[in-house]
C-alpha positions, 0 to 999 in steps of 0.5 A: 494519479498514483495507484497501488493494489494489495495484489501488487503486494502479494495479497489476495485482495481487490483493494486499490489505493489512488492518490495524487502523491506517493505519500498519500497512496502509501498512507491509504495502503497502510490504513487499509492494511491496519483495518482489513489485514490486521497489520500493526506498525511493527509489520510496516518494515522498511523492506515492506515500504520499499516494496510498496514504493516499487509497486506504485503505478502512475495512472 
């Protein structure tokens, strides 16, 4: 199981995404970012994606 938390991305938020694959966990994180943190596709830069990938933990 792969996990990533908003806190791992520097946010003051308790959200944690869990999924079987890296792609799924990143998709859940992106959906949460859009819904809760009002992020847009323009906010999802390649650098932010790299940061997210580096923050994924194996559970």
